[in-house]
KEKE-3310 file (N, C-alpha, C; in steps of 0.2 Angstrom, whole numbers, plus 5000, padded with zeros to 4 digits):
npx = (5004:5003:5005:5011:5009:4995:4993:4999:4991:4979:4981:4982:4970:4962:4968:4968:4969:4974:4968:4978:4973:4959:4958:4950:4948:4950:4946:4960:4960:4947:4946:4957:4967:4977:4995:5006:5009:5018:5023:5015:5002:5005:5005:5012:5010:4999:4990:4991:4981:4964:4951:4940:4945:4955:4947:4940:4951:4956:4945:4943:4955:4953:4944:4950:4959:4966:4969:4985:4992:5001)
npy = (4994:5011:5023:5036:5041:5042:5051:5063:5065:5067:5079:5087:5087:5095:5107:5124:5138:5155:5165:5173:5183:5187:5186:5177:5163:5147:5129:5119:5108:5108:5121:5126:5124:5111:5111:5104:5088:5078:5078:5072:5073:5086:5102:5112:5109:5115:5129:5146:5154:5155:5144:5150:5164:5161:5156:5168:5176:5169:5169:5183:5187:5179:5186:5197:5193:5193:5188:5187:5200:5198)
npz = (5000:4995:5005:5006:4993:4992:5002:4997:4985:4991:4997:4986:4980:4989:4987:4984:4973:4969:4956:4944:4936:4938:4952:4960:4971:4968:4966:4963:4953:4947:4943:4936:4921:4916:4913:4911:4907:4909:4922:4932:4945:4951:4960:4953:4940:4935:4928:4931:4928:4929:4922:4917:4914:4905:4894:4891:4887:4876:4867:4866:4859:4847:4839:4834:4825:4809:4792:4787:4777:4764)
capx = (5000:5007:5002:5014:5006:4989:4993:5000:4986:4973:4982:4982:4963:4959:4972:4965:4974:4971:4969:4982:4969:4953:4959:4946:4951:4946:4949:4965:4959:4941:4946:4963:4969:4984:4999:5011:5006:5023:5025:5010:4997:5008:5002:5016:5008:4993:4991:4990:4975:4958:4948:4935:4949:4958:4942:4939:4957:4957:4939:4944:4960:4952:4940:4954:4964:4965:4973:4991:4992:5008)
capy = (5000:5017:5028:5042:5043:5044:5058:5068:5065:5069:5086:5090:5087:5100:5113:5130:5143:5161:5166:5180:5188:5189:5186:5172:5157:5141:5122:5118:5103:5110:5128:5128:5119:5107:5114:5099:5081:5073:5078:5069:5077:5091:5108:5116:5107:5118:5136:5151:5158:5150:5142:5156:5169:5158:5156:5175:5179:5166:5172:5190:5187:5176:5190:5202:5190:5194:5184:5192:5203:5197)
capz = (5000:4995:5009:5004:4987:4994:5006:4992:4981:4995:4999:4980:4979:4993:4986:4980:4970:4967:4949:4943:4932:4942:4959:4964:4974:4965:4967:4958:4948:4943:4941:4932:4916:4917:4908:4910:4908:4911:4929:4936:4948:4956:4959:4948:4933:4933:4926:4936:4926:4929:4916:4914:4912:4899:4889:4889:4884:4870:4863:4864:4854:4841:4836:4831:4821:4802:4788:4785:4770:4761)
cpx = (5004:5004:5005:5011:4999:4988:4994:4995:4980:4974:4981:4974:4960:4963:4968:4971:4970:4973:4973:4978:4963:4953:4955:4950:4947:4950:4954:4963:4953:4942:4952:4964:4976:4989:5005:5009:5011:5025:5020:5005:5001:5005:5005:5014:5002:4994:4989:4984:4969:4955:4944:4939:4953:4953:4941:4945:4957:4951:4940:4950:4958:4947:4944:4959:4962:4970:4979:4991:4999:5009)
cpy = (5006:5023:5035:5045:5045:5050:5064:5070:5069:5077:5090:5092:5093:5107:5118:5134:5149:5163:5173:5185:5191:5189:5181:5166:5152:5135:5121:5113:5105:5116:5130:5122:5117:5109:5109:5092:5076:5073:5075:5074:5081:5098:5113:5114:5110:5125:5140:5156:5153:5149:5147:5161:5167:5158:5163:5178:5176:5169:5179:5191:5184:5181:5195:5200:5191:5190:5189:5194:5203:5201)
cpz = (5000:4998:5008:4998:4988:4998:5001:4988:4985:4996:4992:4979:4983:4992:4982:4978:4968:4960:4948:4940:4936:4949:4963:4966:4971:4966:4961:4952:4944:4940:4936:4927:4918:4911:4906:4911:4910:4918:4934:4939:4953:4955:4954:4941:4931:4932:4932:4934:4926:4922:4913:4911:4906:4893:4887:4885:4877:4865:4861:4859:4847:4837:4832:4826:4813:4798:4786:4778:4767:4755)
residu = (MET:ASP:LEU:ASP:GLY:GLN:LEU:LYS:LEU:GLY:HIS:LEU:LEU:LEU:HIS:GLU:ARG:LYS:CYS:ARG:VAL:CYS:GLY:ASP:ARG:LYS:ASN:LEU:ILE:GLU:GLY:PHE:TYR:ARG:THR:ARG:LYS:ASP:ARG:GLY:ALA:VAL:ALA:SER:SER:TYR:SER:TYR:GLU:CYS:LYS:GLU:CYS:THR:LYS:LYS:ARG:VAL:ASN:LYS:GLY:SER:ASN:THR:TRP:GLU:TYR:PRO:ASP:TRP)
# end
């Protein structure tokens, strides 16, 4: 039985993070996108911008894009 692994995972599930854009505190797993898949489930593998702010930023930028005039 891997007790150390269970404790680390349990601590991660209860972890909250503050979004750098809107300042709201949200659940790390439900509220933030994962940026690195190779490191496992550690807090540093999640972004510092919440999912809602990421969606707003991406949608805002996609409306202003135009085909380059070569």
